[in-house]
N, C-alpha and C positions, 0 to 999 in steps of 0.2 A: 832800760834794763837789758842786760845781755841774755841771749837765749841759752836755755839749758841744753847741755850736750851729754853724750855718753860718758864723758870724762869728768863731768861735774860731780863734786863730792856731795853725798847725801846730806850731810850736816849743813852744807852751804845752801842747798835747796831749801831745807826746813827753816834755816835762819832767815832766808830771803822772804819766804812766805809759808807760814805754818799751815795754811789751808791746803798745802800739798800732801800732808800726812796721809789722808785716805788713799792716795794712789799707791803708797807703799804698803799700807795695811791690807789693801785688796790683793796684793800679790803674795801676802803671807809673811810680810816683813813686820813682825809685831814687836821687834826689839829696837824701835827708833831711838830710845833714850840711851842705849848702850854705846859706849865710845867706839867699839869696833864697827858697829853698823854705821854710825855717823861719819866714820872715816873712809868708808868705801865709796868708790865711784858708782855712779848709776849703773854703768855696764857690769861692774863686778857684782853688785847686788842682784841684777837681773840674771846673771849666770848661775848664781847660787839658787835662785828661786824659780828658774826655768821660765823666765819672762823674756819676750822680745824687747831688747833695749830701744830699738828704733821706734817701736809703737809707744813705749812709755814716754820717750822724749817728746813725741808728737802730742800725746795727751797732756803732759805737764805744760808744755809751751802754749798749747791752745788755752788751757785753764788760766795761765798767767796773763795772756793777752786779753782774755774776756773780763779781767778785773778792772 
């Protein structure tokens, strides 16, 4: 599986592994089902929600590797 990057689209991450949803919910992104949220890159979503994209990338990749 390819690693998640800041440019990865949120919808693609969720489609790849639904267990990543809590990472987005934790940062206040509660609209995971809406098309505009699913179409944003991880970096865009982090900018809107005031989250460090590099930290989130690390957390998600670590989570996926542990599966």
